[in-house]
KEBADREN-755174 format. One line per field, with one value per residue (C-alpha): x, y, z; residue number from 1; chain; residue in three letters. Coordinates in steps of 0.5 Angstrom, whole numbers. Each point is the difference from the previous one (the first is absolute). Example, Ala and Ser with C-alpha at 12.3 -4.5 7.8 and 13.67 -1.06 7.14 Angstrom:
<nodes>
east	c(25, 2)
north	c(-9, 7)
up	c(16, -2)
num	c(1, 2)
chaine	c(A, A)
residu	c(ALA, SER)
</nodes>
This chain:
<nodes>
east	c(-118, 3, -7, -6, -4, -4, -4, -2, -2, 3, -4, 2, -4, -2, -4, -4, -7, -2, -5, 6, 3, 6, 1, 1, 2, -7, -6, 1, 7, -3, -5, 6, 4, -7, -1, 7, -1, -6, 4, 5, 5, 6, 4, -2, 5, 0, 5, 4, -4, 4, -3, 1, 3, 1, -6, -3, 5, 1, 7, 2, -2, 2, 2, 2, -2, -7, -6, -5, -5, -5, -2, -2, -8, -4, -5, 5, 1, -7, 0, 6, -3, 4, -5, -8, -5, -1, 7, 0, -7, 1, 5, 0, -1, 6, 1, -2, 5, 6, 4, -1, 6, 0, -7, 0, 7, -3, -6, 3, 5, -5, -3, 7, 1, -6, 1, 8, -4, -5, 6, 4, -6, 2, 5, 6, -1, 6, -1, 1, 6, 4, -2, 4, 5, 2, -1, 8, -3, -5, 3, 3, -6, -5, 5, 1, -7, -2, 7, -4, -6, 3, 5, -7, 1, 6, 6, 4, 7, -5, 0, 4, 7, 1, -6, 1, 8, -3, 4, -1, -2, -6, -2, -1, -3, -5, -2, -2, -4, -3, -2, -8, 2, 5, -5, -5, 4, 2, -8, -1, 5, -2, -7, 2, 5, -6, -5, 5, 2, -7, -2, 6, -1, -7, 3, 5, -5, -5, 7, 2, 7, 2, 5, 2, 4, 8, 2, 8, -1, -2, -3, 5, -5, -1, 3, 4, 4, -1, 2, 6, 3, 6, -2, -2, 3, -1, 4, 3, -7, -4, -2, 0, 6, -2, -6, -4, -4, 1, 3, -5, -4, -7, -4, 4, 4, 4, 1, -3, 3, -3, 4, 2, 6, 5, 2, 7, 2, 7, -3, -6, 5, 4, -6, -1, -6, -4, -5, -2, 0, -5, -4, -1, -2, -4, -4, 0, -4, -5, -1, 2, 4, 3, 1, 6, -1, 6, 3, 6, 2, 3, 5, 1, -4, -1, 4, -3, 4, -5, -3, -1, -7, 0, 3, 4, 6, 2, 4, 0, 4, 1, -5, 2, -3, 1, 3, -6, -5, 5, 1, -8, 0, 5, -5, -7, 1, -3, -5, -6, 2, -3, 5, -3, 5, -3, 2, 8, 3, 7, 3, 3, -7, -3, 6, -1, -8, 2, 5, -5, -5, -5, -5, 0, -7, -3, -5, -5, -1, 8, 1, -6, 2, 2, 7, 2, 4, -3, 4, -3, -8, -4, 0, 7, 0, 4, -3, 4, -4, -5, -5, -4, -5, 3, 2, -2, 4, -3, -6, -6, 0, -6, 2, 7, -4, -4, 6, 3, -1, 6, -4, 5, 1, -8, 0, 5, -3, -7, 3, 5, -6, -5, -5, -6, -1, -6, 3, -2, 4, -1, 3, 6, 1, -2, 5, 5, -1, -1, 7, 3, -3, 2, 8, 4, 2, -1, -3, -6, -3, -4, -2, -8, -1, 1, -4, -6, 2, 1, 3, 6, -5, 2, 7, 4, 7, 4, 6, 5, -7, -2, -7, -6, 3, -2, -7, -4, -5, -5, -7, -4, -4, 5, 3, -6, -1, 1, 7, 2, -3, 4, 6, -1, -1, 7, 4, -3, 1, 7, 2, 1)
north	c(-79, 6, 3, 2, -5, -5, -6, -6, -7, -6, -4, -3, 1, -8, 1, 4, -2, -2, -5, -3, -3, 5, 7, 4, 7, 1, 4, -3, 2, 7, -1, -1, 5, 5, -4, 2, 7, 0, -3, 6, -5, 2, -7, -5, -6, -6, -7, -1, 1, -5, -6, -5, -7, -6, 0, 6, 4, 7, 0, -6, 3, -1, 7, 5, 5, -2, 1, -7, 0, -3, 6, 3, 2, -4, 6, 5, -4, 0, 8, 0, -5, -5, -4, 0, -1, -7, -3, 3, -2, -8, 1, -6, 0, 2, 0, 7, -2, -3, 1, -7, 1, -6, 1, 7, 1, -5, 4, 7, -2, -3, 7, 4, -5, 2, 8, -1, -3, 6, 4, -2, 1, 8, 4, 1, 6, 5, -1, -8, 1, 5, -5, -6, 5, 3, -6, -3, -6, -2, -4, -5, -1, -1, -5, -3, -1, -3, -5, -2, -1, -4, -5, -1, 4, -3, 5, 3, -5, -6, 3, -2, 2, 5, 5, -2, 3, 5, -2, 5, -5, -2, 7, 1, -6, 1, 7, -1, -7, 3, 7, -1, -2, 6, 5, -3, 1, 7, 2, -3, 5, 6, -1, -1, 6, 4, -2, 0, 7, 3, -3, 4, 6, 0, -2, 5, 6, -2, 1, -7, -3, -7, -4, -5, -6, -3, -6, 0, -7, -2, -7, -5, -2, 7, 4, 4, -6, -3, 6, 3, -7, 4, 4, -6, -6, -5, -5, -2, -3, 5, -4, 4, 0, 4, 2, 5, -1, 1, -3, -3, 5, 2, -3, -6, -5, -3, 8, 1, -3, 5, -3, 6, 1, 5, 6, 0, 7, 1, -1, 5, 5, 1, 3, 4, -4, 1, -6, 3, 8, -3, -4, 6, 5, -5, -1, 8, 0, -3, 1, 6, -3, -7, -4, -5, -7, -3, 6, -3, -4, 6, 0, -7, -6, -8, -4, -7, -5, -2, -7, 1, -3, 6, 7, -3, 0, 6, 6, 7, 4, 8, 3, 7, 4, 7, 0, -3, 6, 5, -2, 1, 6, 3, -2, 1, 5, -2, -5, -1, -6, -5, -5, -7, 0, -6, -5, -1, 7, 2, 6, 0, 0, 6, 3, -1, 2, 6, 3, 0, 3, -6, -2, -7, -4, -1, -6, 0, -7, -1, 6, -1, -5, 1, -3, 6, 4, 8, 3, -4, 1, 3, 7, 0, 0, 4, 6, -2, -7, -4, -3, -6, -5, -6, -1, -4, -6, 1, -3, 5, 4, -4, -7, 2, 2, -6, -4, 3, -5, 3, 3, 5, 2, 1, 4, 5, 0, 2, 6, 3, 0, 2, -6, -1, -7, -1, 3, -2, -3, 7, 3, -4, 2, 8, 1, -2, 3, 6, -1, 0, 7, 3, -2, 5, -3, 4, -6, -5, -5, -5, -6, 0, -7, 4, 6, -6, -4, -6, -7, -4, -2, 6, -1, 1, -4, -5, 2, -7, -3, -1, -2, 4, 7, 7, -2, 4, 5, 4, 1, 5, 5, -2, 8, 3, 8, -2, -4, 7, 5, -4, 1, 7, 2, -4, 4, 6, 0, -3, 5, -5)
up	c(-161, 5, 0, 4, 4, -4, -1, -5, -1, -2, -6, -6, -6, -1, 7, -3, -2, -7, -3, -4, 6, 2, 2, -7, -1, -2, 3, 6, 0, -1, 5, 6, -2, 2, 6, 2, -2, 5, 5, -1, -1, -4, -2, -4, 2, -5, -1, -7, -5, -5, -3, 6, -2, 5, 6, -3, 4, -2, 3, -5, -7, -7, -1, 5, -5, -3, 2, 2, -6, 5, 3, -6, 0, -6, 2, -3, -5, -3, 1, -4, -5, 0, 3, -1, 6, -2, 0, 8, 2, 0, 7, 4, 7, 4, 8, 3, 5, -3, -7, -3, -4, -5, -3, 0, -4, -5, -1, 0, -5, -5, 0, 0, -6, -4, 2, -3, -6, -1, 1, -5, -5, 1, -2, 5, 5, 1, 7, -2, -4, 5, 6, -4, -2, 6, 5, 0, 4, -4, -5, 4, 5, -7, -2, 6, 1, -7, 2, 6, -4, -6, 6, 4, 6, 3, 2, -5, 2, -2, -8, -5, 2, -7, 2, 8, -1, -5, -6, -5, -5, 4, 2, -7, -2, 7, -2, -7, 2, 6, -3, 1, 7, 2, -3, 5, 6, -2, -1, 7, 3, -4, 3, 7, 0, -3, 5, 6, -2, -1, 7, 3, -3, 3, 7, -1, -1, 6, 4, 1, -2, -1, 4, -5, 3, -3, 2, 1, -4, -7, -2, -2, -6, -3, -6, 5, 1, -7, -3, 4, 3, 1, 5, 5, 3, -5, -3, -7, -2, 4, 6, 7, 3, 7, 2, 5, 6, 8, 6, 5, 3, 3, -6, -1, 4, -6, -3, -8, -5, -6, -5, -4, -3, 3, -4, -2, 3, -3, -7, 1, 2, -6, -3, 6, 2, -6, 0, 7, -2, -6, 5, 5, -6, -3, 8, 1, -7, 3, 7, 5, 5, 0, 6, 0, 2, 4, 0, 4, -5, -3, 5, 2, -3, 2, -6, 0, -5, -5, 1, 8, 2, 6, 1, 6, -3, -3, 1, 1, -6, -1, -5, -4, 6, -2, -7, -2, 2, -1, -7, -1, 4, -5, -6, 3, 6, 7, -1, 4, 4, 6, 3, 2, 6, 3, 4, 3, -2, 1, 2, -8, -3, 5, -3, -7, 1, 4, -5, -5, 4, -1, 5, 2, 3, 6, 1, 6, 0, 2, 5, 4, 6, 7, -1, -6, 2, 2, -5, -6, 2, -4, 5, -1, -8, -3, -6, -6, 0, -3, 4, -1, 4, -4, -7, -5, 3, 6, 3, 1, 6, 2, -2, 4, 6, 0, 0, 6, 6, 5, 6, 1, -7, -1, 7, -3, -6, 4, 4, -6, -5, 6, -2, 4, 4, -5, -7, -6, -7, -2, 6, -1, -7, 0, 7, -4, -6, 5, 3, -6, -2, 6, 0, -2, -7, -6, -3, 1, -4, 2, -4, -2, 4, 6, -2, -1, 6, -4, 3, -2, -6, -3, 1, -7, 1, 4, -1, -1, -3, -8, 0, 2, 0, -3, -1, 5, -2, 3, -2, -4, 5, 6, -1, 3, 2, 8, -1, -6, 6, 6, -4, -2, 8, 2, -6, 2, 8, -1, -5, -6)
num	c(1, 2, 3, 4, 5, 6, 7, 8, 9, 10, 11, 12, 13, 14, 15, 16, 17, 18, 19, 20, 21, 22, 23, 24, 25, 26, 27, 28, 29, 30, 31, 32, 33, 34, 35, 36, 37, 38, 39, 40, 41, 42, 43, 44, 45, 46, 47, 48, 49, 50, 51, 52, 53, 54, 55, 56, 57, 58, 59, 60, 61, 62, 63, 64, 65, 66, 67, 68, 69, 70, 71, 72, 73, 74, 75, 76, 77, 78, 79, 80, 81, 82, 83, 84, 85, 86, 87, 88, 89, 90, 91, 92, 93, 94, 95, 96, 97, 98, 99, 100, 101, 102, 103, 104, 105, 106, 107, 108, 109, 110, 111, 112, 113, 114, 115, 116, 117, 118, 119, 120, 121, 122, 123, 124, 125, 126, 127, 128, 129, 130, 131, 132, 133, 134, 135, 136, 137, 138, 139, 140, 141, 142, 143, 144, 145, 146, 147, 148, 149, 150, 151, 152, 153, 154, 155, 156, 157, 158, 159, 160, 161, 162, 163, 164, 165, 166, 167, 168, 169, 170, 171, 172, 173, 174, 175, 176, 177, 178, 179, 180, 181, 182, 183, 184, 185, 186, 187, 188, 189, 190, 191, 192, 193, 194, 195, 196, 197, 198, 199, 200, 201, 202, 203, 204, 205, 206, 207, 208, 209, 210, 211, 212, 213, 214, 215, 216, 217, 218, 219, 220, 221, 222, 223, 224, 225, 226, 227, 228, 229, 230, 231, 232, 233, 234, 235, 236, 237, 238, 239, 240, 241, 242, 243, 244, 245, 246, 247, 248, 249, 250, 251, 252, 253, 254, 255, 256, 257, 258, 259, 260, 261, 262, 263, 264, 265, 266, 267, 268, 269, 270, 271, 272, 273, 274, 275, 276, 277, 278, 279, 280, 281, 282, 283, 284, 285, 286, 287, 288, 289, 290, 291, 292, 293, 294, 295, 296, 297, 298, 299, 300, 301, 302, 303, 304, 305, 306, 307, 308, 309, 310, 311, 312, 313, 314, 315, 316, 317, 318, 319, 320, 321, 322, 323, 324, 325, 326, 327, 328, 329, 330, 331, 332, 333, 334, 335, 336, 337, 338, 339, 340, 341, 342, 343, 344, 345, 346, 347, 348, 349, 350, 351, 352, 353, 354, 355, 356, 357, 358, 359, 360, 361, 362, 363, 364, 365, 366, 367, 368, 369, 370, 371, 372, 373, 374, 375, 376, 377, 378, 379, 380, 381, 382, 383, 384, 385, 386, 387, 388, 389, 390, 391, 392, 393, 394, 395, 396, 397, 398, 399, 400, 401, 402, 403, 404, 405, 406, 407, 408, 409, 410, 411, 412, 413, 414, 415, 416, 417, 418, 419, 420, 421, 422, 423, 424, 425, 426, 427, 428, 429, 430, 431, 432, 433, 434, 435, 436, 437, 438, 439, 440, 441, 442, 443, 444, 445, 446, 447, 448, 449, 450, 451, 452, 453, 454, 455, 456, 457, 458, 459, 460, 461, 462, 463, 464, 465, 466, 467, 468, 469, 470, 471, 472, 473, 474, 475, 476, 477, 478, 479, 480, 481, 482, 483, 484, 485, 486, 487, 488, 489, 490, 491, 492, 493, 494, 495, 496)
chaine	c(A, A, A, A, A, A, A, A, A, A, A, A, A, A, A, A, A, A, A, A, A, A, A, A, A, A, A, A, A, A, A, A, A, A, A, A, A, A, A, A, A, A, A, A, A, A, A, A, A, A, A, A, A, A, A, A, A, A, A, A, A, A, A, A, A, A, A, A, A, A, A, A, A, A, A, A, A, A, A, A, A, A, A, A, A, A, A, A, A, A, A, A, A, A, A, A, A, A, A, A, A, A, A, A, A, A, A, A, A, A, A, A, A, A, A, A, A, A, A, A, A, A, A, A, A, A, A, A, A, A, A, A, A, A, A, A, A, A, A, A, A, A, A, A, A, A, A, A, A, A, A, A, A, A, A, A, A, A, A, A, A, A, A, A, A, A, A, A, A, A, A, A, A, A, A, A, A, A, A, A, A, A, A, A, A, A, A, A, A, A, A, A, A, A, A, A, A, A, A, A, A, A, A, A, A, A, A, A, A, A, A, A, A, A, A, A, A, A, A, A, A, A, A, A, A, A, A, A, A, A, A, A, A, A, A, A, A, A, A, A, A, A, A, A, A, A, A, A, A, A, A, A, A, A, A, A, A, A, A, A, A, A, A, A, A, A, A, A, A, A, A, A, A, A, A, A, A, A, A, A, A, A, A, A, A, A, A, A, A, A, A, A, A, A, A, A, A, A, A, A, A, A, A, A, A, A, A, A, A, A, A, A, A, A, A, A, A, A, A, A, A, A, A, A, A, A, A, A, A, A, A, A, A, A, A, A, A, A, A, A, A, A, A, A, A, A, A, A, A, A, A, A, A, A, A, A, A, A, A, A, A, A, A, A, A, A, A, A, A, A, A, A, A, A, A, A, A, A, A, A, A, A, A, A, A, A, A, A, A, A, A, A, A, A, A, A, A, A, A, A, A, A, A, A, A, A, A, A, A, A, A, A, A, A, A, A, A, A, A, A, A, A, A, A, A, A, A, A, A, A, A, A, A, A, A, A, A, A, A, A, A, A, A, A, A, A, A, A, A, A, A, A, A, A, A, A, A, A, A, A, A, A, A, A, A, A, A, A, A, A, A, A, A, A, A, A, A, A, A, A, A, A, A, A, A, A, A, A, A, A, A, A, A, A, A, A)
residu	c(MET, ARG, SER, ASN, ARG, THR, CYS, GLY, ILE, LEU, LEU, HIS, PRO, THR, SER, LEU, PRO, SER, ARG, TYR, GLY, ILE, GLY, ASP, LEU, GLY, GLN, GLU, ALA, TYR, ASP, PHE, VAL, ASP, PHE, LEU, HIS, ARG, SER, LYS, GLN, LYS, MET, TRP, GLN, ILE, LEU, PRO, LEU, ASN, PRO, PRO, GLY, TYR, GLY, GLN, SER, PRO, PHE, GLN, CYS, PHE, SER, ALA, PHE, ALA, GLY, ASN, PRO, LEU, LEU, ILE, SER, LEU, ASP, LYS, LEU, VAL, GLU, ALA, GLY, LEU, LEU, THR, HIS, GLN, ASP, ALA, ALA, HIS, THR, PRO, VAL, PHE, SER, GLU, GLU, LYS, VAL, GLN, PHE, ASP, PRO, VAL, ALA, GLU, TYR, LYS, TYR, SER, LEU, LEU, ARG, LYS, ALA, PHE, GLY, ASN, PHE, GLN, THR, ARG, PRO, GLN, SER, GLU, ALA, TYR, ILE, LYS, PHE, VAL, GLN, ASN, THR, PRO, TRP, LEU, LYS, ASP, TYR, ALA, LEU, PHE, MET, SER, LEU, LYS, ASP, TYR, PHE, GLY, GLY, VAL, ALA, TRP, ASN, HIS, TRP, ASP, LYS, ALA, ILE, ALA, LEU, ARG, GLU, LYS, GLN, ALA, LEU, ARG, ARG, PHE, GLU, ASN, LEU, LEU, ARG, GLU, GLU, ILE, ALA, TYR, TYR, GLN, PHE, LEU, GLN, PHE, ILE, PHE, PHE, GLN, GLN, TRP, GLN, ASP, LEU, LYS, ALA, TYR, ALA, ASN, ASN, LYS, GLY, ILE, LYS, ILE, ILE, GLY, ASP, LEU, PRO, ILE, PHE, ILE, SER, TYR, ASP, SER, SER, ASP, ALA, TRP, ALA, ASN, PRO, ARG, LEU, PHE, GLU, LEU, ASP, GLU, LEU, GLY, ASN, PRO, ALA, LYS, VAL, ALA, GLY, VAL, PRO, PRO, ASP, TYR, PHE, SER, GLU, THR, GLY, GLN, LEU, TRP, GLY, ASN, PRO, HIS, TYR, ARG, TRP, ARG, GLU, MET, GLU, LYS, ASP, ASP, PHE, LYS, TRP, TRP, ARG, GLU, ARG, PHE, LYS, ASN, LEU, LEU, ALA, ILE, VAL, ASP, VAL, VAL, ARG, ILE, ASP, HIS, PHE, ARG, GLY, PHE, GLU, ALA, TYR, TRP, GLU, ILE, PRO, ALA, GLY, GLU, GLU, THR, ALA, ILE, ASN, GLY, ARG, TRP, VAL, LYS, GLY, PRO, GLY, GLU, LYS, LEU, PHE, ARG, SER, ILE, GLN, ARG, HIS, LEU, GLY, ASP, ILE, PRO, VAL, ILE, ALA, GLU, ASP, LEU, GLY, VAL, ILE, THR, PRO, GLU, VAL, GLU, GLU, LEU, LYS, ASN, LYS, PHE, ASN, PHE, PRO, GLY, MET, LYS, ILE, LEU, GLN, PHE, ASN, LEU, ASN, PRO, TRP, GLU, LYS, GLU, GLU, PHE, LEU, PRO, HIS, ASN, TYR, GLU, HIS, HIS, ALA, VAL, VAL, TYR, THR, GLY, THR, HIS, ASP, ASN, ASP, THR, THR, LEU, GLY, TRP, TYR, GLN, LYS, ILE, THR, ASP, PRO, LYS, HIS, LEU, LYS, PHE, LEU, GLN, GLU, TYR, LEU, LYS, LEU, ASP, LYS, ASP, HIS, SER, GLU, GLN, ASP, ILE, CYS, TRP, ARG, MET, ILE, GLU, LEU, ALA, TYR, ARG, THR, ARG, THR, ASN, THR, VAL, ILE, ILE, PRO, LEU, GLN, ASP, VAL, LEU, CYS, LEU, GLY, SER, GLU, ALA, ARG, MET, ASN, PHE, PRO, GLY, THR, VAL, ASP, GLY, ASN, TRP, GLN, TRP, ARG, PHE, LYS, LYS, GLY, SER, LEU, THR, PRO, ALA, ILE, ALA, GLU, ARG, LEU, SER, ARG, LEU, ALA, VAL, SER, CYS, HIS, ARG)
</nodes>
């Protein structure tokens, strides 16, 4: 990530327009890449592409390796002859502005089942056979999802004890019993990665790199924890013993209790962090740059006893730090990384980040206030960093600005952003975007909500909450030539 000045947009594919109720990897995704190209953007940042579980969060997934089947384009399946035009013709009326996850899933999965039925009538292609044979995590994932369906969707520690604890006889029995379901889940992954790689190749050919996201923790209710219990802090029955979160901070007075199981780092070190090496390798096969979420957790992490109701009663525990990244470097070389180093960051975290030359993140919303130290104001940002107006965890820029009531803060912003007294909502958003572009940082990434000057109704996530997140979508026709031209001019004038 030590590169020339560059710029990009943050948008998760679920937020794309689509008549199927959720953004997907079809034509609208290609149109968005064309918009980025016209706007002279060089980066498209996304959230994790994995299949979301609890709360539909892309940071709480059924697998750290698999792809989200709801992103599969039904139109592409029609083109491939796996569905007919008639199959996809009778689409329910979905919201254009929010993903209604339950009805969308019910509708799309019914058609994905039909596509699978058609797929089974064909001879297996060489590409499919190769995918199944050469995808190490696929067998466990497909069996895990089949078992979840079989046991009514409950978490794996509520399954029959023999299969929850992966006894050999139970594994053989269910692999045979659920053979058809296992094949279905393998099919979904084959189609997902086929469609995604086509889209990524199109973006790369347009000079656009994909920034992917790697959450530090995995979901407890995942094929990862079920298939590799020795690598996680679980008790003898497979239940979580120590879970993840963060102490009280800017976002929450009681901290954030994420509930993810912690890693047994000493166990992972025995095979030179093979699971982590595979995870990075897998992600780097489908994106160009990896944003590591909660990077500080690799240096030290907040450990909370299972059963706590908040994250207050936790403690800091040393992480693997340099050992892990040296292992990855030995096996994979120097990987392109962005380190999410937000919140209270210790000198040890800074040292770890700098040792591997990982750029950190700068958030304008966090630094633009009259109480900020001079050294942390945007005009003093270092070159080797990535600047954002906000991220998926922040309010939109307009929503953030509209909630500021302190006269001193408002006066500071008006002076720093050079706002007229009768400034418009567009002025606020675009002055913030221009400020980000004119900083010294090598890379600037702007959430699409800010480019479209949208308010809090377009916020993606409220950290520490479960309901109502990850739903925002932009309307077809929003990406006008005028917006593309404005971004393009800014990219040129700021030498990005």
